[in-house]
N, CA, C, O and the ligand as a Tripos MOL2 file, in Angstrom:
@<TRIPOS>MOLECULE
protein
  285   283    72     0     0
PROTEIN
NO_CHARGES

@<TRIPOS>ATOM
      1 N          77.0810   82.7280  148.5780 N.3       1 MET1
      2 CA         76.8200   83.1800  147.2010 C.3       1 MET1
      3 C          76.9130   82.0020  146.2360 C.2       1 MET1
      4 O          77.9000   81.2660  146.2240 O.2       1 MET1
      5 N          75.9150   81.8460  145.4660 N.am      2 ALA2
      6 CA         75.8960   80.7560  144.4820 C.3       2 ALA2
      7 C          76.5970   81.2190  143.2150 C.2       2 ALA2
      8 O          76.5360   82.3940  142.8500 O.2       2 ALA2
      9 N          77.2700   80.2740  142.5440 N.am      3 LYS3
     10 CA         77.9440   80.6090  141.2920 C.3       3 LYS3
     11 C          76.9410   80.7230  140.1570 C.2       3 LYS3
     12 O          76.0260   79.9130  140.0120 O.2       3 LYS3
     13 N          77.1490   81.7580  139.3640 N.am      4 LYS4
     14 CA         76.2380   81.9490  138.2160 C.3       4 LYS4
     15 C          76.7190   81.1570  137.0140 C.2       4 LYS4
     16 O          77.9210   81.0840  136.7550 O.2       4 LYS4
     17 N          75.8220   80.5860  136.3050 N.am      5 LYS5
     18 CA         76.1730   79.8910  135.0620 C.3       5 LYS5
     19 C          76.1430   80.8790  133.8970 C.2       5 LYS5
     20 O          75.3870   81.8510  133.8980 O.2       5 LYS5
     21 N          76.9990   80.5970  132.8930 N.am      6 GLY6
     22 CA         76.9370   81.4230  131.6950 C.3       6 GLY6
     23 C          78.1650   82.2640  131.4780 C.2       6 GLY6
     24 O          79.1860   82.0510  132.1320 O.2       6 GLY6
     25 N          78.0880   83.2180  130.5700 N.am      7 SER7
     26 CA         79.2450   83.9700  130.1100 C.3       7 SER7
     27 C          79.6410   85.0690  131.0930 C.2       7 SER7
     28 O          80.7000   85.6760  130.9350 O.2       7 SER7
     29 N          78.8280   85.3320  132.0880 N.am      8 SER8
     30 CA         79.1590   86.4090  133.0070 C.3       8 SER8
     31 C          80.3630   86.0480  133.8670 C.2       8 SER8
     32 O          81.0510   86.9230  134.3930 O.2       8 SER8
     33 N          80.6080   84.7500  134.0020 N.am      9 ASN9
     34 CA         81.7730   84.2880  134.7430 C.3       9 ASN9
     35 C          83.0260   84.4640  133.8910 C.2       9 ASN9
     36 O          83.1460   83.8630  132.8230 O.2       9 ASN9
     37 N          83.9570   85.2900  134.3660 N.am     10 LYS10
     38 CA         85.1130   85.6220  133.5300 C.3      10 LYS10
     39 C          86.1310   84.4950  133.4940 C.2      10 LYS10
     40 O          86.8380   84.3290  132.5000 O.2      10 LYS10
     41 N          86.2120   83.7250  134.5630 N.am     11 LYS11
     42 CA         87.2030   82.6540  134.6160 C.3      11 LYS11
     43 C          86.6800   81.4110  133.9050 C.2      11 LYS11
     44 O          85.4780   81.1490  133.8640 O.2      11 LYS11
     45 N          87.6150   80.6630  133.3530 N.am     12 GLY12
     46 CA         87.2510   79.3930  132.7480 C.3      12 GLY12
     47 C          86.7380   79.5320  131.3400 C.2      12 GLY12
     48 O          86.9310   80.5610  130.6940 O.2      12 GLY12
     49 N          86.0790   78.4870  130.8630 N.am     13 LYS13
     50 CA         85.6040   78.4700  129.4900 C.3      13 LYS13
     51 C          84.4280   79.4090  129.3110 C.2      13 LYS13
     52 O          83.5530   79.5370  130.1670 O.2      13 LYS13
     53 N          84.4510   80.0590  128.1590 N.am     14 ARG14
     54 CA         83.3290   80.9280  127.8280 C.3      14 ARG14
     55 C          82.5950   80.3620  126.6330 C.2      14 ARG14
     56 O          83.1800   79.7080  125.7700 O.2      14 ARG14
     57 N          81.3240   80.6210  126.6010 N.am     15 ALA15
     58 CA         80.5210   80.1180  125.4900 C.3      15 ALA15
     59 C          80.9610   80.7690  124.1920 C.2      15 ALA15
     60 O          81.2540   81.9650  124.1580 O.2      15 ALA15
     61 N          81.0100   79.9710  123.1070 N.am     16 HIS16
     62 CA         81.4160   80.4950  121.8180 C.3      16 HIS16
     63 C          80.3440   81.4400  121.2740 C.2      16 HIS16
     64 O          79.1470   81.1520  121.2920 O.2      16 HIS16
     65 N          80.8400   82.5910  120.7860 N.am     17 LYS17
     66 CA         79.9040   83.5800  120.2580 C.3      17 LYS17
     67 C          80.2540   83.8540  118.8050 C.2      17 LYS17
     68 O          81.4180   84.0780  118.4740 O.2      17 LYS17
     69 N          79.2740   83.8370  117.9600 N.am     18 ASN18
     70 CA         79.5060   84.1530  116.5510 C.3      18 ASN18
     71 C          79.4710   85.6540  116.3380 C.2      18 ASN18
     72 O          78.4040   86.2660  116.2950 O.2      18 ASN18
     73 N          80.6600   86.2390  116.2050 N.am     19 ASN19
     74 CA         80.7240   87.6780  115.9870 C.3      19 ASN19
     75 C          80.6090   87.9880  114.5000 C.2      19 ASN19
     76 O          81.0370   87.1960  113.6590 O.2      19 ASN19
     77 N          80.0320   89.1370  114.1800 N.am     20 PRO20
     78 CA         79.9720   89.5140  112.7740 C.3      20 PRO20
     79 C          81.3520   89.8010  112.2170 C.2      20 PRO20
     80 O          82.2070   90.3380  112.9210 O.2      20 PRO20
     81 N          81.5790   89.4500  110.9600 N.am     21 THR21
     82 CA         82.8780   89.6770  110.3360 C.3      21 THR21
     83 C          83.0540   91.1490  109.9850 C.2      21 THR21
     84 O          82.1050   91.9310  110.0390 O.2      21 THR21
     85 N          84.2900   91.5150  109.6220 N.am     22 SER22
     86 CA         84.5920   92.9170  109.3990 C.3      22 SER22
     87 C          83.9590   93.4540  108.1100 C.2      22 SER22
     88 O          83.7570   94.6600  107.9720 O.2      22 SER22
     89 N          83.6500   92.5660  107.1770 N.am     23 LYS23
     90 CA         83.0440   92.9580  105.8960 C.3      23 LYS23
     91 C          83.9170   93.9390  105.1340 C.2      23 LYS23
     92 O          83.4200   94.9030  104.5520 O.2      23 LYS23
     93 N          85.2170   93.6910  105.1400 N.am     24 LYS24
     94 CA         86.1500   94.5330  104.4170 C.3      24 LYS24
     95 C          85.9110   94.4190  102.9180 C.2      24 LYS24
     96 O          86.1490   95.3650  102.1670 O.2      24 LYS24
     97 N          85.4440   93.2680  102.4970 N.am     25 TYR25
     98 CA         85.1990   93.0440  101.0760 C.3      25 TYR25
     99 C          84.1530   94.0030  100.5110 C.2      25 TYR25
    100 O          84.1350   94.2680   99.3090 O.2      25 TYR25
    101 N          83.2980   94.5140  101.3630 N.am     26 ALA26
    102 CA         82.2600   95.4270  100.8990 C.3      26 ALA26
    103 C          82.8250   96.7800  100.5010 C.2      26 ALA26
    104 O          82.1540   97.5630   99.8280 O.2      26 ALA26
    105 N          84.0750   97.0610  100.9200 N.am     27 LEU27
    106 CA         84.6860   98.3430  100.6010 C.3      27 LEU27
    107 C          85.3590   98.3300   99.2340 C.2      27 LEU27
    108 O          85.8210   99.3670   98.7580 O.2      27 LEU27
    109 N          85.4170   97.1750   98.6090 N.am     28 TYR28
    110 CA         86.0140   97.0580   97.2900 C.3      28 TYR28
    111 C          84.9200   96.8130   96.2520 C.2      28 TYR28
    112 O          83.9690   96.0690   96.4930 O.2      28 TYR28
    113 N          85.0710   97.4400   95.1200 N.am     29 THR29
    114 CA         84.1820   97.1490   94.0070 C.3      29 THR29
    115 C          85.0220   96.8750   92.7630 C.2      29 THR29
    116 O          86.0410   97.5260   92.5300 O.2      29 THR29
    117 N          84.5920   95.9300   91.9920 N.am     30 ILE30
    118 CA         85.3380   95.5540   90.7910 C.3      30 ILE30
    119 C          84.6440   96.1210   89.5620 C.2      30 ILE30
    120 O          83.4670   95.8600   89.3120 O.2      30 ILE30
    121 N          85.4040   96.9040   88.7990 N.am     31 GLU31
    122 CA         84.8750   97.4700   87.5660 C.3      31 GLU31
    123 C          85.7750   97.0410   86.4250 C.2      31 GLU31
    124 O          86.9010   97.5200   86.2930 O.2      31 GLU31
    125 N          85.2860   96.1650   85.6260 N.am     32 GLY32
    126 CA         86.0840   95.6630   84.5130 C.3      32 GLY32
    127 C          87.2660   94.8650   85.0250 C.2      32 GLY32
    128 O          87.1040   93.8180   85.6530 O.2      32 GLY32
    129 N          88.4640   95.3760   84.7470 N.am     33 ASN33
    130 CA         89.6720   94.6890   85.1760 C.3      33 ASN33
    131 C          90.3380   95.3660   86.3660 C.2      33 ASN33
    132 O          91.3820   94.9170   86.8390 O.2      33 ASN33
    133 N          89.7280   96.4550   86.8510 N.am     34 SER34
    134 CA         90.3640   97.1760   87.9420 C.3      34 SER34
    135 C          89.5130   97.0930   89.2040 C.2      34 SER34
    136 O          88.2890   96.9750   89.1570 O.2      34 SER34
    137 N          90.2070   97.1580   90.3220 N.am     35 ILE35
    138 CA         89.5200   97.1200   91.6160 C.3      35 ILE35
    139 C          89.4680   98.5310   92.1750 C.2      35 ILE35
    140 O          90.4910   99.2100   92.2630 O.2      35 ILE35
    141 N          88.2810   98.9700   92.5500 N.am     36 LYS36
    142 CA         88.1400  100.3000   93.1190 C.3      36 LYS36
    143 C          87.8780  100.1860   94.6180 C.2      36 LYS36
    144 O          87.2110   99.2630   95.0850 O.2      36 LYS36
    145 N          88.4210  101.1460   95.3520 N.am     37 LYS37
    146 CA         88.1990  101.1700   96.7940 C.3      37 LYS37
    147 C          87.2270  102.2780   97.1290 C.2      37 LYS37
    148 O          87.2620  103.3560   96.5350 O.2      37 LYS37
    149 N          86.3830  102.0090   98.0610 N.am     38 LYS38
    150 CA         85.3530  102.9790   98.3910 C.3      38 LYS38
    151 C          85.8100  104.0060   99.4250 C.2      38 LYS38
    152 O          85.3930  105.1630   99.3680 O.2      38 LYS38
    153 N          86.6570  103.6030  100.3640 N.am     39 SER39
    154 CA         87.0890  104.5650  101.3760 C.3      39 SER39
    155 C          88.6150  104.6490  101.4160 C.2      39 SER39
    156 O          89.3020  103.8930  100.7300 O.2      39 SER39
    157 N          89.1270  105.5530  102.2090 N.am     40 LYS40
    158 CA         90.5640  105.8170  102.2400 C.3      40 LYS40
    159 C          91.3220  104.7880  103.0630 C.2      40 LYS40
    160 O          90.7930  104.1860  103.9980 O.2      40 LYS40
    161 N          92.5650  104.6100  102.6840 N.am     41 HIS41
    162 CA         93.4520  103.7530  103.4570 C.3      41 HIS41
    163 C          94.1840  104.5980  104.4930 C.2      41 HIS41
    164 O          94.2730  105.8200  104.3810 O.2      41 HIS41
    165 N          94.6970  103.9200  105.4860 N.am     42 CYS42
    166 CA         95.4900  104.6010  106.4990 C.3      42 CYS42
    167 C          96.8890  104.8600  105.9460 C.2      42 CYS42
    168 O          97.5270  103.9230  105.4660 O.2      42 CYS42
    169 N          97.3900  106.0990  105.9940 N.am     43 PRO43
    170 CA         98.7270  106.3940  105.4760 C.3      43 PRO43
    171 C          99.8330  105.7790  106.3240 C.2      43 PRO43
    172 O         100.9450  105.5810  105.8350 O.2      43 PRO43
    173 N          99.5520  105.4800  107.5600 N.am     44 ARG44
    174 CA        100.5600  104.8850  108.4380 C.3      44 ARG44
    175 C         100.6060  103.3680  108.2650 C.2      44 ARG44
    176 O         101.6810  102.7730  108.1820 O.2      44 ARG44
    177 N          99.4290  102.7550  108.2110 N.am     45 CYS45
    178 CA         99.3840  101.2950  108.1420 C.3      45 CYS45
    179 C          99.5100  100.7920  106.7150 C.2      45 CYS45
    180 O          99.9090   99.6470  106.4990 O.2      45 CYS45
    181 N          99.1780  101.6230  105.7380 N.am     46 GLY46
    182 CA         99.2850  101.2140  104.3580 C.3      46 GLY46
    183 C          98.0040  100.6110  103.8330 C.2      46 GLY46
    184 O          96.9770  100.6050  104.5130 O.2      46 GLY46
    185 N          98.0760  100.0920  102.5870 N.am     47 PRO47
    186 CA         96.8840   99.5630  101.9560 C.3      47 PRO47
    187 C          96.3460   98.3410  102.6940 C.2      47 PRO47
    188 O          97.1110   97.5180  103.1960 O.2      47 PRO47
    189 N          95.0550   98.2360  102.7520 N.am     48 GLY48
    190 CA         94.4140   97.1120  103.4220 C.3      48 GLY48
    191 C          93.8120   97.5090  104.7460 C.2      48 GLY48
    192 O          92.9230   96.8330  105.2630 O.2      48 GLY48
    193 N          94.2990   98.6140  105.2980 N.am     49 VAL49
    194 CA         93.7370   99.1050  106.5500 C.3      49 VAL49
    195 C          92.9280  100.3610  106.2370 C.2      49 VAL49
    196 O          93.4860  101.3870  105.8500 O.2      49 VAL49
    197 N          91.6390  100.2740  106.4030 N.am     50 PHE50
    198 CA         90.7650  101.3760  106.0440 C.3      50 PHE50
    199 C          90.5470  102.3070  107.2220 C.2      50 PHE50
    200 O          90.6840  101.9320  108.3860 O.2      50 PHE50
    201 N          90.2010  103.5390  106.8670 N.am     51 LEU51
    202 CA         89.8790  104.5250  107.8840 C.3      51 LEU51
    203 C          88.3750  104.5130  108.1280 C.2      51 LEU51
    204 O          87.5760  104.5540  107.1920 O.2      51 LEU51
    205 N          88.0150  104.4570  109.3760 N.am     52 GLY52
    206 CA         86.6070  104.4720  109.7230 C.3      52 GLY52
    207 C          86.1010  105.8920  109.7960 C.2      52 GLY52
    208 O          86.8680  106.8220  110.0480 O.2      52 GLY52
    209 N          84.8170  106.0590  109.5770 N.am     53 GLY53
    210 CA         84.2540  107.3860  109.5180 C.3      53 GLY53
    211 C          83.6260  107.8270  110.8250 C.2      53 GLY53
    212 O          82.9170  107.0690  111.4860 O.2      53 GLY53
    213 N          83.9030  109.0670  111.1780 N.am     54 GLY54
    214 CA         83.1830  109.6880  112.2730 C.3      54 GLY54
    215 C          82.2810  110.7450  111.6870 C.2      54 GLY54
    216 O          81.8710  110.6360  110.5310 O.2      54 GLY54
    217 N          81.9670  111.7560  112.4500 N.am     55 GLN55
    218 CA         81.1220  112.8180  111.9400 C.3      55 GLN55
    219 C          81.9350  113.7430  111.0410 C.2      55 GLN55
    220 O          81.5050  114.0950  109.9430 O.2      55 GLN55
    221 N          83.1100  114.1290  111.5190 N.am     56 SER56
    222 CA         83.9290  115.0360  110.7170 C.3      56 SER56
    223 C          85.3800  114.5880  110.7180 C.2      56 SER56
    224 O          86.2880  115.3980  110.5310 O.2      56 SER56
    225 N          85.5980  113.2870  110.9310 N.am     57 ARG57
    226 CA         86.9800  112.8050  110.9520 C.3      57 ARG57
    227 C          87.0520  111.3600  110.4800 C.2      57 ARG57
    228 O          86.0740  110.6130  110.5150 O.2      57 ARG57
    229 N          88.2530  111.0020  110.0380 N.am     58 LEU58
    230 CA         88.5160  109.6250  109.6400 C.3      58 LEU58
    231 C          89.4890  109.0300  110.6440 C.2      58 LEU58
    232 O          90.4910  109.6500  111.0000 O.2      58 LEU58
    233 N          89.1840  107.8320  111.0920 N.am     59 HIS59
    234 CA         89.9650  107.2520  112.1700 C.3      59 HIS59
    235 C          90.4460  105.8670  111.7960 C.2      59 HIS59
    236 O          89.7080  105.0760  111.2080 O.2      59 HIS59
    237 N          91.7120  105.5760  112.1470 N.am     60 CYS60
    238 CA         92.2430  104.2370  111.9470 C.3      60 CYS60
    239 C          92.1240  103.4620  113.2520 C.2      60 CYS60
    240 O          92.5990  103.9040  114.2980 O.2      60 CYS60
    241 N          91.4890  102.3100  113.1770 N.am     61 GLY61
    242 CA         91.2970  101.5120  114.3770 C.3      61 GLY61
    243 C          92.5360  100.7320  114.7720 C.2      61 GLY61
    244 O          92.5920  100.1520  115.8570 O.2      61 GLY61
    245 N          93.5280  100.7170  113.8940 N.am     62 ARG62
    246 CA         94.7110   99.9120  114.1580 C.3      62 ARG62
    247 C          95.7850  100.7280  114.8700 C.2      62 ARG62
    248 O          96.3680  100.2730  115.8540 O.2      62 ARG62
    249 N          96.0460  101.9420  114.3660 N.am     63 CYS63
    250 CA         97.1140  102.7460  114.9460 C.3      63 CYS63
    251 C          96.5860  104.0490  115.5380 C.2      63 CYS63
    252 O          97.3630  104.8740  116.0200 O.2      63 CYS63
    253 N          95.2960  104.2310  115.5040 N.am     64 HIS64
    254 CA         94.6170  105.4010  116.0680 C.3      64 HIS64
    255 C          94.9900  106.6920  115.3520 C.2      64 HIS64
    256 O          94.9480  107.7760  115.9330 O.2      64 HIS64
    257 N          95.3550  106.5570  114.0820 N.am     65 TYR65
    258 CA         95.5850  107.7420  113.2670 C.3      65 TYR65
    259 C          94.2440  108.4130  112.9870 C.2      65 TYR65
    260 O          93.2730  107.7420  112.6370 O.2      65 TYR65
    261 N          94.1910  109.7180  113.1380 N.am     66 THR66
    262 CA         92.9380  110.4290  112.9070 C.3      66 THR66
    263 C          93.1590  111.5720  111.9440 C.2      66 THR66
    264 O          94.1110  112.3400  112.0770 O.2      66 THR66
    265 N          92.2730  111.6780  110.9750 N.am     67 GLU67
    266 CA         92.3350  112.7570  110.0040 C.3      67 GLU67
    267 C          91.0940  113.6250  110.1830 C.2      67 GLU67
    268 O          89.9620  113.1450  110.1100 O.2      67 GLU67
    269 N          91.3320  114.9150  110.4200 N.am     68 PHE68
    270 CA         90.2060  115.8120  110.6320 C.3      68 PHE68
    271 C          89.8460  116.5000  109.3250 C.2      68 PHE68
    272 O          90.7110  117.0100  108.6130 O.2      68 PHE68
    273 N          88.5680  116.5040  109.0290 N.am     69 MET69
    274 CA         88.1200  117.1870  107.8260 C.3      69 MET69
    275 C          87.7360  118.6170  108.1800 C.2      69 MET69
    276 O          87.2410  118.9070  109.2690 O.2      69 MET69
    277 N          87.9860  119.4960  107.2140 N.am     70 LYS70
    278 CA         87.6960  120.9210  107.4640 C.3      70 LYS70
    279 C          86.1930  121.1610  107.5440 C.2      70 LYS70
    280 O          85.4140  120.6390  106.7460 O.2      70 LYS70
    281 N          85.8200  121.9500  108.5100 N.am     71 ALA71
    282 CA         84.4000  122.2250  108.7140 C.3      71 ALA71
    283 C          83.9200  123.2790  107.7300 C.2      71 ALA71
    284 O          82.7460  123.6480  107.7440 O.2      71 ALA71
    285 ZN         96.5740  103.0280  110.8600 Zn       72 ZN72
@<TRIPOS>BOND
     1     1     2 1
     2     2     3 1
     3     3     4 2
     4     3     5 am
     5     5     6 1
     6     6     7 1
     7     7     8 2
     8     7     9 am
     9     9    10 1
    10    10    11 1
    11    11    12 2
    12    11    13 am
    13    13    14 1
    14    14    15 1
    15    15    16 2
    16    15    17 am
    17    17    18 1
    18    18    19 1
    19    19    20 2
    20    19    21 am
    21    21    22 1
    22    22    23 1
    23    23    24 2
    24    23    25 am
    25    25    26 1
    26    26    27 1
    27    27    28 2
    28    27    29 am
    29    29    30 1
    30    30    31 1
    31    31    32 2
    32    31    33 am
    33    33    34 1
    34    34    35 1
    35    35    36 2
    36    35    37 am
    37    37    38 1
    38    38    39 1
    39    39    40 2
    40    39    41 am
    41    41    42 1
    42    42    43 1
    43    43    44 2
    44    43    45 am
    45    45    46 1
    46    46    47 1
    47    47    48 2
    48    47    49 am
    49    49    50 1
    50    50    51 1
    51    51    52 2
    52    51    53 am
    53    53    54 1
    54    54    55 1
    55    55    56 2
    56    55    57 am
    57    57    58 1
    58    58    59 1
    59    59    60 2
    60    59    61 am
    61    61    62 1
    62    62    63 1
    63    63    64 2
    64    63    65 am
    65    65    66 1
    66    66    67 1
    67    67    68 2
    68    67    69 am
    69    69    70 1
    70    70    71 1
    71    71    72 2
    72    71    73 am
    73    73    74 1
    74    74    75 1
    75    75    76 2
    76    75    77 am
    77    77    78 1
    78    78    79 1
    79    79    80 2
    80    79    81 am
    81    81    82 1
    82    82    83 1
    83    83    84 2
    84    83    85 am
    85    85    86 1
    86    86    87 1
    87    87    88 2
    88    87    89 am
    89    89    90 1
    90    90    91 1
    91    91    92 2
    92    91    93 am
    93    93    94 1
    94    94    95 1
    95    95    96 2
    96    95    97 am
    97    97    98 1
    98    98    99 1
    99    99   100 2
   100    99   101 am
   101   101   102 1
   102   102   103 1
   103   103   104 2
   104   103   105 am
   105   105   106 1
   106   106   107 1
   107   107   108 2
   108   107   109 am
   109   109   110 1
   110   110   111 1
   111   111   112 2
   112   111   113 am
   113   113   114 1
   114   114   115 1
   115   115   116 2
   116   115   117 am
   117   117   118 1
   118   118   119 1
   119   119   120 2
   120   119   121 am
   121   121   122 1
   122   122   123 1
   123   123   124 2
   124   123   125 am
   125   125   126 1
   126   126   127 1
   127   127   128 2
   128   127   129 am
   129   129   130 1
   130   130   131 1
   131   131   132 2
   132   131   133 am
   133   133   134 1
   134   134   135 1
   135   135   136 2
   136   135   137 am
   137   137   138 1
   138   138   139 1
   139   139   140 2
   140   139   141 am
   141   141   142 1
   142   142   143 1
   143   143   144 2
   144   143   145 am
   145   145   146 1
   146   146   147 1
   147   147   148 2
   148   147   149 am
   149   149   150 1
   150   150   151 1
   151   151   152 2
   152   151   153 am
   153   153   154 1
   154   154   155 1
   155   155   156 2
   156   155   157 am
   157   157   158 1
   158   158   159 1
   159   159   160 2
   160   159   161 am
   161   161   162 1
   162   162   163 1
   163   163   164 2
   164   163   165 am
   165   165   166 1
   166   166   167 1
   167   167   168 2
   168   167   169 am
   169   169   170 1
   170   170   171 1
   171   171   172 2
   172   171   173 am
   173   173   174 1
   174   174   175 1
   175   175   176 2
   176   175   177 am
   177   177   178 1
   178   178   179 1
   179   179   180 2
   180   179   181 am
   181   181   182 1
   182   182   183 1
   183   183   184 2
   184   183   185 am
   185   185   186 1
   186   186   187 1
   187   187   188 2
   188   187   189 am
   189   189   190 1
   190   190   191 1
   191   191   192 2
   192   191   193 am
   193   193   194 1
   194   194   195 1
   195   195   196 2
   196   195   197 am
   197   197   198 1
   198   198   199 1
   199   199   200 2
   200   199   201 am
   201   201   202 1
   202   202   203 1
   203   203   204 2
   204   203   205 am
   205   205   206 1
   206   206   207 1
   207   207   208 2
   208   207   209 am
   209   209   210 1
   210   210   211 1
   211   211   212 2
   212   211   213 am
   213   213   214 1
   214   214   215 1
   215   215   216 2
   216   215   217 am
   217   217   218 1
   218   218   219 1
   219   219   220 2
   220   219   221 am
   221   221   222 1
   222   222   223 1
   223   223   224 2
   224   223   225 am
   225   225   226 1
   226   226   227 1
   227   227   228 2
   228   227   229 am
   229   229   230 1
   230   230   231 1
   231   231   232 2
   232   231   233 am
   233   233   234 1
   234   234   235 1
   235   235   236 2
   236   235   237 am
   237   237   238 1
   238   238   239 1
   239   239   240 2
   240   239   241 am
   241   241   242 1
   242   242   243 1
   243   243   244 2
   244   243   245 am
   245   245   246 1
   246   246   247 1
   247   247   248 2
   248   247   249 am
   249   249   250 1
   250   250   251 1
   251   251   252 2
   252   251   253 am
   253   253   254 1
   254   254   255 1
   255   255   256 2
   256   255   257 am
   257   257   258 1
   258   258   259 1
   259   259   260 2
   260   259   261 am
   261   261   262 1
   262   262   263 1
   263   263   264 2
   264   263   265 am
   265   265   266 1
   266   266   267 1
   267   267   268 2
   268   267   269 am
   269   269   270 1
   270   270   271 1
   271   271   272 2
   272   271   273 am
   273   273   274 1
   274   274   275 1
   275   275   276 2
   276   275   277 am
   277   277   278 1
   278   278   279 1
   279   279   280 2
   280   279   281 am
   281   281   282 1
   282   282   283 1
   283   283   284 2
@<TRIPOS>SUBSTRUCTURE
     1 MET1         2 RESIDUE 1 A MET
     2 ALA2         6 RESIDUE 1 A ALA
     3 LYS3        10 RESIDUE 1 A LYS
     4 LYS4        14 RESIDUE 1 A LYS
     5 LYS5        18 RESIDUE 1 A LYS
     6 GLY6        22 RESIDUE 1 A GLY
     7 SER7        26 RESIDUE 1 A SER
     8 SER8        30 RESIDUE 1 A SER
     9 ASN9        34 RESIDUE 1 A ASN
    10 LYS10       38 RESIDUE 1 A LYS
    11 LYS11       42 RESIDUE 1 A LYS
    12 GLY12       46 RESIDUE 1 A GLY
    13 LYS13       50 RESIDUE 1 A LYS
    14 ARG14       54 RESIDUE 1 A ARG
    15 ALA15       58 RESIDUE 1 A ALA
    16 HIS16       62 RESIDUE 1 A HIS
    17 LYS17       66 RESIDUE 1 A LYS
    18 ASN18       70 RESIDUE 1 A ASN
    19 ASN19       74 RESIDUE 1 A ASN
    20 PRO20       78 RESIDUE 1 A PRO
    21 THR21       82 RESIDUE 1 A THR
    22 SER22       86 RESIDUE 1 A SER
    23 LYS23       90 RESIDUE 1 A LYS
    24 LYS24       94 RESIDUE 1 A LYS
    25 TYR25       98 RESIDUE 1 A TYR
    26 ALA26      102 RESIDUE 1 A ALA
    27 LEU27      106 RESIDUE 1 A LEU
    28 TYR28      110 RESIDUE 1 A TYR
    29 THR29      114 RESIDUE 1 A THR
    30 ILE30      118 RESIDUE 1 A ILE
    31 GLU31      122 RESIDUE 1 A GLU
    32 GLY32      126 RESIDUE 1 A GLY
    33 ASN33      130 RESIDUE 1 A ASN
    34 SER34      134 RESIDUE 1 A SER
    35 ILE35      138 RESIDUE 1 A ILE
    36 LYS36      142 RESIDUE 1 A LYS
    37 LYS37      146 RESIDUE 1 A LYS
    38 LYS38      150 RESIDUE 1 A LYS
    39 SER39      154 RESIDUE 1 A SER
    40 LYS40      158 RESIDUE 1 A LYS
    41 HIS41      162 RESIDUE 1 A HIS
    42 CYS42      166 RESIDUE 1 A CYS
    43 PRO43      170 RESIDUE 1 A PRO
    44 ARG44      174 RESIDUE 1 A ARG
    45 CYS45      178 RESIDUE 1 A CYS
    46 GLY46      182 RESIDUE 1 A GLY
    47 PRO47      186 RESIDUE 1 A PRO
    48 GLY48      190 RESIDUE 1 A GLY
    49 VAL49      194 RESIDUE 1 A VAL
    50 PHE50      198 RESIDUE 1 A PHE
    51 LEU51      202 RESIDUE 1 A LEU
    52 GLY52      206 RESIDUE 1 A GLY
    53 GLY53      210 RESIDUE 1 A GLY
    54 GLY54      214 RESIDUE 1 A GLY
    55 GLN55      218 RESIDUE 1 A GLN
    56 SER56      222 RESIDUE 1 A SER
    57 ARG57      226 RESIDUE 1 A ARG
    58 LEU58      230 RESIDUE 1 A LEU
    59 HIS59      234 RESIDUE 1 A HIS
    60 CYS60      238 RESIDUE 1 A CYS
    61 GLY61      242 RESIDUE 1 A GLY
    62 ARG62      246 RESIDUE 1 A ARG
    63 CYS63      250 RESIDUE 1 A CYS
    64 HIS64      254 RESIDUE 1 A HIS
    65 TYR65      258 RESIDUE 1 A TYR
    66 THR66      262 RESIDUE 1 A THR
    67 GLU67      266 RESIDUE 1 A GLU
    68 PHE68      270 RESIDUE 1 A PHE
    69 MET69      274 RESIDUE 1 A MET
    70 LYS70      278 RESIDUE 1 A LYS
    71 ALA71      282 RESIDUE 1 A ALA
    72 ZN72       285 GROUP 0 **** ****
């Protein structure tokens, strides 16, 4: 078996990949002198950790807190 070149090889150095940033800044909007937040924060993790949206629930990617919205 010949060794494959590239990122498929798990051992050793891997090629650097430019991943997209979290774009947390897009969730904030500045109005006058106050900063407004567009989505909810996680009650467990506190401010700065946003809840991600599902179809009918809000989920925290950090502590896996989930909030279910009423149908
Ligand atoms: Zn959390």
